[in-house]
C-alpha positions in Angstrom: 0.2 -0.4 -0.2 1.7 3.1 -1.3 0.0 6.6 -0.9 0.6 10.1 -1.4 -1.1 12.3 0.3 -2.4 15.8 -1.7 -3.9 18.9 0.1 -4.0 22.6 1.3 -2.3 23.5 4.6 -5.3 22.8 7.0 -7.5 20.4 4.8 -6.3 17.1 7.5 -3.7 15.6 5.8 -1.6 14.8 8.9 -4.0 13.7 10.9 -5.4 11.6 7.8 -2.0 10.1 7.4 -1.3 9.2 11.2 -4.9 7.0 10.9 -3.8 5.3 8.3 -0.8 5.2 9.6 -2.1 2.9 12.5 -4.8 1.3 10.6 -2.5 -0.7 9.0 0.8 0.0 10.0 2.9 1.6 7.2 5.1 4.1 8.1 4.2 8.1 7.6 7.1 9.9 5.8 6.7 13.6 6.4 9.5 15.3 4.4 9.4 18.3 7.5 10.2 15.3 10.4 12.5 13.7 7.6 14.3 16.7 7.2 15.1 18.1 10.6 16.0 14.3 11.4 17.7 14.2 8.3 19.6 17.4 9.4 20.4 16.3 13.0 21.7 12.8 12.1 24.8 14.5 10.6 24.9 12.7 7.2 26.7 14.8 4.6 22.9 14.7 2.5 22.2 16.1 6.3 23.9 18.7 6.1 23.7 19.6 2.8 19.6 20.3 3.7 20.3 22.3 6.6 22.5 24.7 5.2 18.7 25.4 3.6 17.0 25.3 6.6 19.3 27.2 8.4 19.2 30.1 6.0 15.2 30.1 5.9 15.9 28.8 1.9 13.8 26.2 0.5 15.6 22.9 0.4 16.2 22.2 -3.4 14.5 19.5 -5.6 17.6 17.6 -6.1 18.4 16.9 -2.7 14.5 16.5 -1.4 14.6 13.9 -3.7 17.7 12.3 -2.4 16.4 11.9 0.5 13.3 10.6 -0.2 15.4 7.8 -2.0 17.1 6.7 0.4 14.5 7.0 3.2 12.6 4.5 0.1 15.7 2.3 0.7 14.6 1.3 4.2 13.2 -2.1 5.3 10.2 -0.8 7.5 9.2 0.6 3.7 8.4 -2.9 2.3 4.9 -3.1 3.1 3.7 0.3 2.0 4.5 4.0 3.4 2.6 7.5 3.1 4.1 10.0 1.5 3.1 13.7 3.4 4.5 16.6 2.3 6.5 15.2 -0.7 6.5 15.7 -4.1 5.2 19.5 -4.0 7.0 20.5 -7.1 7.0 18.8 -10.9 10.6 18.1 -10.5 9.9 16.1 -7.6 6.5 14.3 -9.2 8.5 12.9 -12.2 11.5 11.6 -9.9 9.0 9.9 -7.3 7.3 8.1 -10.9 11.2 6.7 -11.5 11.2 5.7 -7.4 8.2 3.7 -6.4 5.4 1.6 -8.8 1.9 0.5 -7.9 0.9 3.9 -6.0 -2.5 6.4 -5.6 -2.4 9.8 -4.9 -4.8 11.4 -2.9 -6.0 14.7 -2.7 -7.8 16.1 -0.2 -10.2 18.9 -1.3 -10.8 22.2 0.5 -11.9 25.4 -0.1 -9.7 28.6 0.7 -12.2 30.1 2.7 -12.9 26.9 5.2 -9.5 26.6 5.5 -8.9 30.4 6.4 -11.6 29.4 9.0 -9.7 26.5 10.3 -6.6 27.5 11.0 -7.5 31.2 11.6 -9.7 30.0 14.8 -7.1 28.3 16.3 -5.3 29.0 19.7 -2.4 28.0 21.4 -0.7 27.9 24.9 2.8 27.5 25.3 2.3 24.3 27.7 1.7 22.5 24.2 -2.7 22.4 24.2 -4.2 23.6 21.4 -8.0 25.0 20.8 -10.4 26.9 17.8 -12.5 29.6 18.7 -15.6 27.8 17.8 -14.7 23.7 17.9 -12.6 23.6 20.4 -13.2 26.5 22.5 -11.6 26.7 25.9 -13.8 27.4 29.4 -12.7 30.8 29.6 -12.2 33.2 26.8 -9.1 33.5 25.7 -7.9 31.0 28.3 -6.0 27.6 29.3 -8.2 25.2 30.7 -5.0 23.0 31.5 -2.4 25.5 33.0 -4.5 29.1 33.1 -2.1 31.3 30.9 -3.3 33.0 28.3 -3.4 31.5 25.0 -2.3 33.1 21.2 -3.0 33.1 17.3 0.4 31.7 15.9 2.0 34.0 13.0 1.1 31.6 10.5 -2.4 31.3 11.2 -3.3 35.0 11.2 -5.4 35.1 8.4 -3.6 37.3 5.9 -1.0 34.5 6.1 -2.6 31.9 5.7 -3.8 33.6 2.5 -0.7 33.9 1.0 0.2 30.1 1.7 -2.7 29.2 0.2 -2.1 30.9 -3.0 1.6 29.4 -3.3 0.1 26.2 -2.1 -2.7 26.5 -5.0 0.4 27.4 -8.1 2.7 24.8 -6.9 -0.3 21.7 -7.0 -2.2 22.9 -9.3 0.3 21.7 -12.2 0.8 17.9 -9.8 -3.2 17.4 -9.8 -2.5 17.5 -13.4 0.2 15.8 -13.9 -1.7 12.2 -11.5 -5.0 12.8 -13.1 -3.4 12.7 -16.8 -2.0 9.7 -15.1 -5.2 7.8 -13.7 -3.6 7.8 -10.1 -5.3 10.6 -9.0 -8.6 10.4 -6.5 -10.0 13.6 -4.1 -11.6 13.4 -0.8 -14.1 15.8 0.0 -12.1 17.6 3.1 -15.3 19.2 4.4 -16.5 16.2 5.8 -15.9 15.0 9.4 -12.5 12.8 10.1 -14.2 9.8 10.4 -16.3 10.1 6.9 -12.6 11.4 5.3 -10.5 8.0 6.6 -13.7 5.8 5.4 -13.3 7.2 2.0 -9.5 7.3 2.3 -9.9 3.9 3.9 -12.1 2.5 0.6 -9.2 3.7 -1.5 -6.7 3.0 -0.1 -8.1 -0.8 0.2 -8.7 -0.6 -3.5 -5.1 -0.5 -5.1 
């Protein structure tokens, strides 16, 4: 079972990837986690990636592709895996076609308005607790239920930043959607449904591979 997840920030890719990973006991490969782990490991490739990360730059396609290539060689990948955050460019997608066969691409689709509503409503606490002003509100407005500290909004959850992130995502991902649609690999799931309904649809797709 090999699954590539596509979807905008806030669509629930990470949640669904975790559910699938747990259900089918296959590893989740998160690009962000992989980059951090490789950078901390101090390998030659990790050091190269870290140079870009430390400068606040995107890790180039060739470096990221090589990282994925090495990761997919691990024994834990034999039964399958979920890719979350890769590919993000056409160059990455074309490279992935050469690395793996027999996979499906699941796009979790959600409108910009719904994403903005979800992300802009999030509130965090320094103790690690998270809330949402509509769906998971604290008992007392603006105060963490667990430690009593004042909740805050992350900079990347502010509406103007979300809009910019979505603009970048749409520009980057539109070519990928068409790339996979032409190859008959794309499946689309409505991200506006509840978590369990989305998972049910994704299970149906995953088990049909």
